[in-house]
C-alpha positions as CSV (number, residue, x, y, z in Angstrom):
1,M,82.2,136.8,-191.5
2,A,82.1,139.2,-194.5
3,L,81.6,142.9,-193.9
4,D,78.2,142.9,-195.7
5,L,77.0,140.1,-193.3
6,T,78.2,141.8,-190.1
7,L,76.7,145.1,-191.2
8,G,73.4,143.4,-192.1
9,L,73.4,141.6,-188.8
10,T,74.0,144.8,-186.9
11,L,71.3,146.7,-188.8
12,L,68.7,143.9,-188.2
13,A,69.7,143.6,-184.5
14,L,69.3,147.4,-184.0
15,L,65.8,147.3,-185.7
16,F,64.7,144.3,-183.7
17,E,65.8,145.8,-180.3
18,A,64.3,149.2,-181.1
19,A,61.0,147.6,-181.9
20,F,60.8,144.9,-179.2
21,G,63.5,145.3,-176.7
22,Y,64.4,142.3,-174.5
23,P,61.2,140.6,-173.4
24,H,60.6,140.7,-169.6
25,I,59.4,137.0,-169.7
26,L,62.9,136.0,-170.9
27,V,64.5,138.0,-168.1
28,A,62.3,136.1,-165.6
29,R,62.8,132.7,-167.2
30,I,66.4,132.6,-168.3
31,G,67.9,136.0,-167.4
32,H,69.9,138.3,-169.7
33,P,73.3,137.9,-171.3
34,V,74.7,140.7,-169.1
35,M,73.4,138.9,-166.1
36,W,75.2,135.7,-167.2
37,I,78.4,137.6,-167.8
38,G,78.0,139.2,-164.4
39,R,77.8,135.9,-162.7
40,L,81.0,134.7,-164.3
41,I,82.8,137.9,-163.2
42,G,81.4,137.7,-159.7
43,W,82.6,134.1,-159.4
44,L,86.1,135.1,-160.7
45,D,86.2,138.1,-158.3
46,R,85.4,135.9,-155.3
47,A,87.9,133.2,-156.4
48,L,90.9,135.3,-157.5
49,N,90.6,138.6,-155.7
50,R,92.0,137.7,-152.3
51,D,92.5,140.4,-149.6
52,G,95.9,139.1,-148.5
53,D,97.5,139.1,-151.9
54,P,100.1,141.8,-152.8
55,P,99.1,144.4,-155.4
56,R,101.1,142.9,-158.2
57,E,99.4,139.5,-157.8
58,R,96.0,141.1,-157.7
59,R,96.7,142.9,-160.9
60,L,97.8,139.7,-162.6
61,N,94.7,137.9,-161.3
62,G,92.6,140.8,-162.6
63,M,94.2,140.4,-166.0
64,A,93.5,136.6,-165.9
65,T,89.9,137.5,-165.1
66,L,89.6,139.8,-168.1
67,A,91.2,137.2,-170.3
68,T,88.8,134.6,-169.1
69,V,85.8,136.8,-169.8
70,L,87.0,137.6,-173.3
71,V,87.6,133.9,-174.1
72,V,84.2,132.9,-172.9
73,T,82.3,135.7,-174.5
74,I,84.1,135.4,-177.9
75,G,83.7,131.7,-177.9
76,A,80.0,131.9,-177.1
77,G,79.5,134.5,-179.7
78,L,81.3,132.5,-182.4
79,L,79.4,129.3,-181.5
80,L,76.0,131.0,-181.4
81,Q,76.6,132.8,-184.7
82,S,77.8,129.6,-186.4
83,L,74.8,127.7,-185.2
84,A,72.4,130.4,-186.2
85,L,73.7,130.7,-189.7
86,M,73.2,127.0,-190.3
87,V,69.4,127.3,-190.2
88,P,67.0,128.9,-192.7
89,A,66.9,132.7,-192.3
90,G,70.0,132.3,-190.1
91,L,70.9,136.0,-190.3
92,V,67.5,136.9,-188.8
93,V,68.1,134.3,-186.0
94,A,71.6,135.7,-185.3
95,A,70.2,139.3,-185.3
96,L,67.5,138.3,-182.7
97,A,70.3,137.0,-180.5
98,G,72.4,140.1,-181.2
99,S,69.6,142.4,-180.2
100,S,70.0,141.2,-176.6
101,L,73.4,143.0,-176.6
102,L,71.9,146.4,-177.4
103,A,69.8,148.7,-175.1
104,Q,68.0,151.3,-177.2
105,R,64.5,150.6,-175.9
106,S,65.4,150.0,-172.3
107,L,67.6,153.1,-172.1
108,Y,64.8,155.2,-173.4
109,E,62.3,153.7,-170.9
110,H,64.6,154.1,-167.9
111,V,65.4,157.7,-168.6
112,A,61.7,158.5,-169.4
113,R,60.8,157.1,-166.0
114,V,63.0,159.8,-164.4
115,A,61.1,162.5,-166.2
116,D,57.8,160.9,-165.2
117,G,58.9,160.7,-161.6
118,L,60.1,164.3,-161.5
119,E,56.8,165.5,-162.8
120,R,55.1,163.8,-159.8
121,G,57.6,165.1,-157.3
122,L,61.3,165.2,-156.3
123,A,61.2,162.0,-154.2
124,E,59.9,159.9,-157.1
125,G,62.5,161.5,-159.4
126,R,65.3,160.6,-157.0
127,A,64.0,157.0,-156.8
128,A,63.9,156.7,-160.6
129,V,67.3,158.2,-161.2
130,S,68.9,155.9,-158.5
131,Q,68.2,153.0,-160.9
132,I,70.5,154.4,-163.6
133,V,73.3,156.4,-161.9
134,G,75.8,155.6,-159.1
135,R,75.7,159.0,-157.4
136,D,73.9,159.8,-154.2
137,P,70.3,160.6,-155.1
138,E,69.3,162.0,-151.7
139,V,71.6,165.0,-152.2
140,L,70.2,165.9,-155.6
141,D,67.7,168.7,-156.1
142,E,65.4,168.7,-159.1
143,A,68.0,170.1,-161.4
144,G,70.5,167.6,-160.2
145,V,68.2,164.7,-160.9
146,A,67.5,166.0,-164.4
147,R,71.2,166.5,-165.1
148,A,72.0,163.0,-163.8
149,A,69.4,161.5,-166.1
150,I,70.6,163.4,-169.2
151,E,74.2,162.5,-168.4
152,S,73.3,158.9,-168.0
153,L,71.4,159.0,-171.3
154,A,74.5,160.5,-173.1
155,E,77.0,158.0,-171.6
156,N,74.8,155.0,-172.2
157,F,74.0,156.0,-175.8
158,S,77.7,155.4,-176.3
159,D,78.3,152.4,-174.0
160,G,75.0,150.6,-174.4
161,I,74.2,151.2,-178.1
162,V,76.9,152.7,-180.3
163,A,79.8,150.6,-178.9
164,P,78.2,147.2,-179.1
165,A,76.7,148.0,-182.5
166,L,80.2,149.1,-183.7
167,W,81.9,146.0,-182.4
168,M,79.1,143.8,-183.9
169,A,79.7,145.5,-187.2
170,V,83.4,144.7,-186.9
171,G,83.2,141.2,-185.4
172,G,79.6,139.9,-185.5
173,L,78.1,138.4,-182.4
174,A,81.6,137.6,-181.0
175,G,82.6,141.2,-181.3
176,A,79.5,142.5,-179.5
177,A,79.6,139.8,-176.8
178,A,83.3,140.5,-176.1
179,Y,82.5,144.2,-175.8
180,K,79.7,143.5,-173.3
181,G,82.0,141.3,-171.3
182,V,84.6,144.1,-171.1
183,N,82.0,146.7,-170.3
184,T,80.4,144.6,-167.6
185,A,83.7,143.8,-166.0
186,D,84.5,147.5,-165.8
187,S,81.2,148.3,-164.2
188,M,81.6,145.5,-161.6
189,I,85.3,145.5,-160.8
190,G,86.8,148.6,-162.5
191,H,86.5,150.8,-159.5
192,R,89.3,152.7,-157.7
193,T,88.4,151.1,-154.4
194,R,90.6,149.2,-151.9
195,R,89.2,145.9,-153.1
196,H,89.2,146.6,-156.9
197,G,91.9,149.2,-157.4
198,D,94.4,146.6,-158.5
199,F,92.2,143.7,-159.4
200,G,90.0,145.7,-161.7
201,W,92.8,147.8,-163.2
202,A,93.0,145.8,-166.5
203,S,89.3,145.8,-167.0
204,A,89.0,149.6,-166.5
205,R,91.9,150.4,-168.8
206,F,90.7,148.0,-171.5
207,D,87.2,149.3,-171.3
208,D,88.5,152.8,-171.9
209,L,90.4,151.6,-174.9
210,V,87.5,149.7,-176.6
211,N,85.2,152.6,-176.0
212,L,87.4,155.2,-177.7
213,P,86.0,154.9,-181.2
214,A,82.4,154.6,-180.1
215,S,82.5,157.7,-177.9
216,R,83.8,159.8,-180.8
217,L,81.2,158.3,-183.1
218,S,78.5,159.0,-180.5
219,G,79.5,162.6,-180.3
220,A,79.2,162.9,-184.1
221,L,75.9,161.1,-184.2
222,I,74.4,163.5,-181.6
223,V,75.7,166.5,-183.6
224,L,74.0,165.2,-186.7
225,G,70.9,164.2,-184.8
226,A,70.5,167.8,-183.5
227,V,69.8,168.8,-187.1
228,F,66.5,167.0,-186.9
229,V,65.3,168.2,-183.5
230,P,63.5,171.5,-183.3
231,G,65.3,173.9,-180.9
232,A,68.5,171.8,-180.8
233,S,71.7,173.3,-182.2
234,P,74.2,171.1,-184.2
235,V,76.6,174.0,-184.3
236,A,76.6,174.5,-180.6
237,A,76.9,170.7,-180.1
238,G,80.0,170.5,-182.3
239,R,81.5,173.5,-180.6
240,A,80.9,172.0,-177.1
241,V,82.5,168.7,-178.1
242,W,85.6,170.5,-179.5
243,R,85.9,172.7,-176.5
244,D,84.8,170.6,-173.5
245,A,85.1,166.9,-174.1
246,H,88.7,166.7,-173.1
247,A,88.0,168.3,-169.7
248,H,85.9,165.3,-168.6
249,R,87.6,163.0,-166.1
250,S,86.7,160.0,-168.4
251,P,88.5,159.8,-171.7
252,N,85.2,158.8,-173.4
253,A,82.1,160.1,-171.5
254,G,82.9,163.7,-172.3
255,W,82.2,163.3,-176.0
256,P,78.5,162.4,-175.9
257,E,77.9,164.5,-172.7
258,A,79.3,167.6,-174.3
259,A,77.4,167.0,-177.5
260,F,74.1,166.7,-175.6
261,A,74.9,169.8,-173.5
262,G,75.8,172.0,-176.5
263,A,72.9,170.8,-178.6
264,L,70.4,171.5,-175.8
265,G,72.0,174.6,-174.3
266,L,72.7,172.9,-171.0
267,A,75.7,172.7,-168.6
268,L,76.3,169.1,-167.6
269,A,78.8,167.2,-165.5
270,G,80.9,169.4,-163.1
271,P,81.2,168.5,-159.4
272,R,79.2,165.3,-158.5
273,Q,78.9,163.2,-155.4
274,Y,79.5,159.4,-155.4
275,G,79.2,157.4,-152.2
276,G,79.7,160.5,-150.1
277,V,82.9,161.5,-152.0
278,M,82.9,164.6,-154.2
279,S,84.2,164.0,-157.8
280,V,85.5,167.2,-159.4
281,D,84.9,167.2,-163.2
282,G,84.9,169.6,-166.0
283,V,81.7,171.2,-167.1
284,M,80.3,170.0,-170.4
285,G,78.5,172.8,-172.3
286,E,80.2,175.8,-170.6
287,G,77.8,178.7,-170.3
288,G,74.7,176.6,-170.6
289,R,71.9,176.2,-168.1
290,R,72.4,174.2,-164.9
291,D,68.8,174.4,-163.8
292,C,67.6,171.3,-165.9
293,T,64.0,170.1,-165.6
294,A,61.9,167.1,-166.6
295,A,61.1,169.0,-169.8
296,D,64.9,169.0,-170.6
297,I,65.0,165.2,-170.1
298,R,62.2,164.9,-172.7
299,R,64.2,167.2,-175.1
300,A,67.2,165.0,-174.5
301,L,65.2,161.9,-175.3
302,K,64.1,163.4,-178.6
303,L,67.7,164.1,-179.4
304,Y,68.7,160.6,-178.4
305,R,66.1,159.1,-180.7
306,A,67.3,161.3,-183.6
307,A,70.9,160.4,-183.1
308,D,70.0,156.7,-182.9
309,A,67.9,157.1,-186.1
310,V,70.9,158.7,-187.9
311,M,73.1,155.7,-186.9
312,I,70.5,153.2,-188.2
313,A,70.0,155.2,-191.4
314,G,73.7,155.4,-192.0
315,L,74.1,151.7,-191.4
316,G,71.3,151.0,-193.8
317,L,72.9,153.1,-196.5
318,A,76.2,151.2,-196.0
319,V,74.5,147.9,-196.3
320,M,72.7,148.9,-199.5
321,A,76.0,150.2,-201.0
322,L,77.7,146.9,-200.3
323,L,74.9,144.9,-201.8
324,A,74.9,147.1,-204.9
325,M,78.7,146.4,-205.5
């Protein structure tokens, strides 16, 4: 698929998803692509991840699982794209399918619910944030809930929007579907637990690799987005990325988190508790405020929308430039 077509596909998919999201009626009737991928990974986990197997065999089986997910998602993406382009207005049809692999609208809605909940009380804020983060919500105070929501917004801007859009621009529906397969595998089996430490090793490492370009691009988009948000500082955002991103335990999450922290004058990340275990992490936005509030979540959502708009505008300019050649 030519570059002008993949870029056009990605632009349309982003616009469709921003406007309409993924309809709830489709979730109820047929599910969602990530749910389908999750069922495949769950079946492979049950079939191939046997407790009695030695670590080496579990690693090999985990690699086979990842390879199976890639073959299925790439094949499905290629087939769907080929069929879509055979009908009138096929690019629009393909873009509608591609929009299901993006999460602009749903991410905004989930994070906004945390701000809504916090404004009604800490208990409701904890309940809302528990839907989007893996840490223990009952140990979070108001500032902890707000930080968790903003950190999730930052990470998912990269993982849920920029990365699938980038791989769609590179490889069409197959590229985006393969990325979602890898990312879903990492979220399901890429944990350093007794069951998945070896079996999910390949998925976790490959997810880090495929997210490297998107995380850096996300940081740059947030810096640029800060130009258009009153009270946000693009200079401080760039400085925080340069200074703090490498201190994050993740090779990728630090870039968007540091950019959000610097732009908004906040201090994100740092020590966090997951499943009763304390995770020591570097602070993103050193010197910023730790006492985040619901108002800071809403400021972060404005910055998120601006960064997303910068990405869409840049993609639109690239498409127009290619069409003019």
